[in-house]
C-alpha positions as CSV (number, residue, x, y, z in Angstrom):
1,M,114.1,115.8,55.8
2,P,111.3,114.0,53.9
3,V,107.7,114.6,55.0
4,S,107.1,110.9,55.2
5,A,109.6,110.8,58.1
6,F,107.4,113.1,60.1
7,F,104.0,111.5,59.2
8,P,104.5,107.8,58.5
9,P,101.5,105.5,57.6
10,T,99.7,103.7,60.3
11,S,101.3,100.3,61.0
12,G,99.2,97.2,60.5
13,S,96.8,98.9,58.0
14,P,97.6,98.0,54.4
15,L,94.6,100.2,53.3
16,F,96.0,103.2,55.0
17,T,99.4,102.5,53.5
18,N,98.0,102.2,50.0
19,V,96.1,105.5,50.3
20,W,99.1,107.3,51.7
21,A,101.3,106.1,48.9
22,R,98.7,107.3,46.4
23,I,98.6,110.7,48.0
24,T,102.4,111.3,48.2
25,L,103.0,109.9,44.7
26,S,99.8,110.7,42.8
27,A,98.6,113.6,40.5
28,A,100.0,117.1,40.9
29,P,98.1,119.7,42.9
30,R,96.0,122.4,41.4
31,R,98.4,125.3,42.0
32,V,101.8,125.5,40.5
33,Q,103.4,126.3,43.9
34,E,101.9,123.2,45.5
35,E,103.0,121.1,42.5
36,S,106.6,122.3,42.9
37,V,106.5,121.6,46.7
38,V,105.2,118.1,46.2
39,R,107.8,117.3,43.5
40,N,110.6,118.5,45.7
41,T,109.2,116.4,48.5
42,V,109.1,113.3,46.3
43,K,112.7,113.9,45.3
44,K,113.8,114.2,48.9
45,N,112.0,111.0,49.7
46,K,113.8,109.2,46.9
47,N,117.2,110.5,48.2
48,H,116.2,109.6,51.7
49,L,115.3,106.0,50.7
50,K,118.8,105.6,49.2
51,D,120.4,106.4,52.5
52,L,118.4,103.9,54.5
53,S,119.9,100.7,55.7
54,S,119.4,97.4,53.9
55,E,116.7,96.5,56.4
56,G,114.8,99.7,55.8
57,Q,115.1,99.3,52.1
58,T,113.7,95.8,52.3
59,K,110.7,97.1,54.3
60,H,109.9,99.7,51.6
61,T,110.5,97.4,48.6
62,N,108.4,94.5,50.0
63,L,105.2,96.5,49.5
64,K,103.1,94.7,46.9
65,H,100.1,95.9,44.9
66,V,97.2,93.4,45.1
67,K,94.8,93.3,42.3
68,I,91.2,92.8,43.3
69,A,88.5,91.6,40.8
70,A,85.8,94.1,39.9
71,S,83.1,91.6,41.1
72,K,84.4,91.7,44.6
73,R,84.4,95.5,44.6
74,K,80.6,95.6,44.2
75,T,80.1,95.0,47.9
76,W,82.5,97.8,48.9
77,Q,81.1,100.8,50.6
78,P,82.3,104.4,51.1
79,L,83.9,105.3,54.3
80,S,81.4,106.6,56.9
81,K,81.5,110.2,58.1
82,S,82.5,109.1,61.6
83,T,85.5,107.1,60.2
84,R,86.6,110.2,58.1
85,D,86.2,112.4,61.2
86,H,88.3,110.0,63.2
87,L,91.0,109.9,60.6
88,Q,91.0,113.7,60.4
89,T,91.3,114.0,64.2
90,M,94.1,111.4,64.2
91,M,96.0,113.3,61.5
92,E,95.6,116.6,63.2
93,S,96.9,115.1,66.4
94,V,100.0,113.8,64.7
95,I,100.6,117.1,63.0
96,M,100.3,119.0,66.3
97,T,102.8,116.5,67.8
98,I,105.3,117.1,65.0
99,L,105.0,120.8,65.1
100,S,105.4,120.9,68.9
101,N,109.0,119.7,68.6
102,S,111.8,122.1,68.1
103,I,112.4,121.6,64.4
104,K,113.6,123.9,61.6
105,E,111.4,125.1,58.7
106,K,108.3,124.6,60.8
107,E,106.1,126.7,58.6
108,E,107.1,124.8,55.5
109,I,106.6,121.4,57.2
110,Q,103.2,122.6,58.4
111,Y,102.2,123.6,54.9
112,H,103.3,120.2,53.6
113,L,101.4,118.3,56.3
114,N,98.2,120.3,55.9
115,F,98.3,119.8,52.1
116,L,98.7,116.0,52.5
117,K,95.9,116.0,55.1
118,K,93.6,117.9,52.7
119,R,94.4,115.5,49.8
120,F,93.9,112.5,51.9
121,L,90.5,113.6,53.2
122,Q,89.4,114.4,49.7
123,L,90.4,110.9,48.6
124,C,88.5,109.4,51.6
125,E,85.3,111.0,50.4
126,T,85.2,108.9,47.3
127,L,87.2,105.9,48.6
128,K,85.3,102.6,48.9
129,V,86.6,99.8,51.2
130,P,85.4,96.3,52.1
131,P,83.0,96.2,55.0
132,K,85.6,94.3,57.2
133,K,88.1,97.1,56.6
134,M,85.4,99.6,57.7
135,E,84.9,97.6,60.9
136,D,88.7,97.7,61.5
137,L,88.7,101.4,61.2
138,T,85.8,101.7,63.5
139,N,87.5,99.5,66.0
140,V,90.4,101.9,66.0
141,S,88.1,104.5,67.6
142,S,86.9,102.0,70.3
143,L,90.5,101.0,71.0
144,L,91.4,104.6,71.3
145,N,88.6,105.2,73.8
146,M,89.7,102.1,75.8
147,E,93.3,103.4,75.9
148,R,92.0,106.8,77.1
149,A,90.0,105.2,79.8
150,R,93.0,103.2,80.9
151,D,95.2,106.3,80.9
152,K,92.6,108.1,83.0
153,A,92.5,105.2,85.5
154,N,96.3,105.2,85.6
155,E,96.3,109.0,86.3
156,E,93.8,108.5,89.1
157,G,95.9,105.7,90.6
158,L,99.0,108.0,90.4
159,A,97.0,110.8,92.1
160,L,96.0,108.5,95.0
161,L,99.6,107.3,95.2
162,Q,100.9,110.8,95.3
163,E,98.4,111.6,98.1
164,E,99.6,108.7,100.1
165,I,103.2,109.7,99.5
166,D,102.4,113.3,100.7
167,K,100.8,111.9,103.8
168,M,103.8,109.7,104.5
169,V,106.2,112.7,104.0
170,E,104.0,114.8,106.3
171,T,104.1,112.1,109.0
172,T,107.8,111.7,108.6
173,E,108.4,115.4,108.9
174,L,106.2,115.4,112.1
175,M,108.1,112.5,113.6
176,T,111.4,114.2,112.7
177,G,110.2,117.4,114.5
178,N,109.2,115.3,117.6
179,I,112.5,113.6,117.6
180,Q,114.4,116.9,117.4
181,S,112.2,118.3,120.2
182,L,113.0,115.2,122.4
183,K,116.7,115.7,121.7
184,N,116.5,119.3,122.8
185,K,114.7,118.3,126.0
186,I,117.3,115.6,126.7
187,K,120.0,118.1,126.2
188,I,118.4,120.5,128.6
189,L,117.9,117.8,131.2
190,A,121.5,116.6,130.9
191,S,122.6,120.2,131.4
192,E,120.4,120.5,134.5
193,V,121.8,117.2,135.9
194,E,125.3,118.5,135.4
195,E,124.5,121.7,137.2
196,E,122.8,119.8,140.0
197,E,125.9,117.5,140.4
198,E,128.1,120.5,140.5
199,R,125.9,122.1,143.1
200,V,126.0,118.9,145.2
201,K,129.8,118.7,145.0
202,Q,130.0,122.3,146.1
203,M,127.6,121.7,149.0
204,H,129.3,118.5,150.3
205,Q,132.8,119.6,149.4
206,I,133.9,116.2,148.2
207,N,137.7,116.0,148.2
208,S,139.9,114.0,145.9
209,S,139.8,110.9,148.1
210,G,136.0,110.7,147.9
211,V,135.5,111.4,151.7
212,L,132.8,113.7,152.6
213,S,134.0,116.8,154.6
214,L,131.0,117.2,156.8
215,P,130.9,119.8,159.5
216,E,131.6,118.6,163.1
217,L,128.7,118.2,165.5
218,S,128.7,120.4,168.5
219,Q,129.1,119.1,172.1
220,K,125.6,120.3,172.9
221,T,124.2,118.0,170.2
222,L,126.1,115.0,171.4
223,K,124.9,115.5,175.0
224,A,121.3,116.0,174.0
225,P,118.9,113.2,175.2
226,T,117.6,110.7,172.6
227,L,114.1,110.8,171.2
228,Q,113.2,107.6,173.2
229,K,114.2,109.2,176.5
230,E,112.2,112.3,175.6
231,I,109.1,110.3,174.8
232,L,109.4,108.2,178.0
233,A,109.8,111.3,180.0
234,L,106.3,112.3,179.0
235,I,104.7,109.0,180.1
236,P,104.0,108.4,183.8
237,N,104.9,105.1,185.4
238,Q,107.5,104.2,182.7
239,N,108.7,101.0,184.4
240,A,105.2,99.4,184.5
241,L,104.6,100.3,180.8
242,L,107.9,98.7,179.8
243,R,107.1,95.6,181.8
244,D,103.7,95.3,180.1
245,L,105.2,95.7,176.6
246,D,107.9,93.0,177.4
247,I,105.2,90.6,178.6
248,L,103.1,91.3,175.4
249,H,106.1,90.8,173.2
250,N,107.1,87.5,174.7
251,S,103.5,86.1,174.9
252,S,102.5,83.0,172.9
253,Q,99.8,84.9,171.0
254,M,102.4,87.5,169.8
255,K,104.8,84.7,168.7
256,S,102.1,82.9,166.8
257,M,101.2,86.2,165.1
258,S,104.8,86.8,164.1
259,T,105.1,83.2,162.8
260,F,102.0,83.7,160.7
261,I,103.2,86.9,159.3
262,E,106.6,85.4,158.4
263,E,104.9,82.4,156.7
264,A,102.6,84.7,154.7
265,Y,105.7,86.8,153.5
266,K,107.4,83.5,152.5
267,K,104.5,82.4,150.4
268,L,104.2,85.8,148.8
269,D,107.9,85.7,147.9
270,A,107.6,82.2,146.5
271,S,104.7,83.2,144.2
């Protein structure tokens, strides 16, 4: 698999693309082993380009070299150290991302990527770019910081959301426990009611026709005096007391009081 497939140029940056092309296809390395590795990589890249679809080939063949007059290059300036450091950090991050995947020949790929990074950084030390291009590269760092701040805010929002979800789950579990406890109490009460009904049936001996089989009263109980007779027996001059009560009950004052009470109850019922 070609190295360019693992570490493509940054999209939207013609300068970065031009530098990358100069690294991958430029002069041979110092050591013979590095030269052989780079040549093999270039051959693999060429074979890989042949296998690409027509759309992919169009994208690669549409790259154009723009000639810039020497007079315009006078205002160009070398890349600042902060920009070079940012590019180095970005490349190292991409290399770590590639090597973290489960791929074959990891050591060889790591060697290729580190070699390309070294050559690219060496070229950046002497590379001059227009001031606007330098501003674009500096903006990349500020945009990266903005994205990191946005990611941090999203992580904090997710953490708060997770806390709310945990609270809701805890509340739901508590309510589920309370519901189960109530069900158990209802079951116990229903069992007690059934036992009480069974006990009542046994006490009253209800037959199939629904008639209570109560025990018979004794003759002594039937011949016993009523409560009214027992109370009157304790009062002397019973006839005079009964006569006075009858007079009081039939008096006009008592009838007026009864009428007033009846009217008051009617008004209460109407309201």
